[in-house]
N, C-alpha and C positions, 0 to 999 in steps of 0.2 A: 743781415745790415745791407741794403740796398747797394750797388758798386757807388751809384753820382752822389750819396748821400757823405759812402768811406773817401771819394777820391775828391768831391769836395771837403770836406774835414782835413783829409791829408794836404789839401794843397795851400789850405789856409795856414797847416802849422810850418808846412814848408817856407811860404809868403813871412810870416814872421821869423822864420831863425835866421832868413836870407836877410830881413831889416836889422837882425843882432838882436829880436826881440824872444828869448828862447823861453815859448811858453810854459807851461805847467798844467795838468790837469782841469787850476780854479779855473785857468782863463777859458781850456777848452769848455767847460762846464756853464762858465759866462755866453760864451760867445754864442752858442749853440743850446742854450736853454735844457738842459740837461743834466743830470745828476752827478756831482763830483765824482760819485762809485762808477759811475756809467762809463767818463772821462777817461776814469785810472784805467779797467776794463780796454775801452778803445785805444789805448797808450799801449799797453803790455800786446793787446794781442794784435793788432793794422801796425803800429809803427815799431813794436818789435823792441820793446821797453819795457826791461826785468823790473821785478819787486824793491830792489836796491833803490830805482830811481823816486817811489813813490815811500819810504819806509814808514815815516809817521802816519801816511793816509792807511796803510797796510794794517800797520799792530791797531789802529780805532778800530777796523774793522773786524780785527780777529779778537779783539777784548769784548766786541759784545755778542759774540755765540755761546 
């Protein structure tokens, strides 16, 4: 992912937290018009959030395998 896009997403997420709005993968997906699965991957990789943060979404994707 290009660094400009990564920074834009991080900055948006950071501003949400500062406003007291704790964004999740769904709101990230809606804001940037990406799939929720992609948003979860972004959260895990770039925001260093573990699988415990999205246990329901992880379990759904695991069942489809």
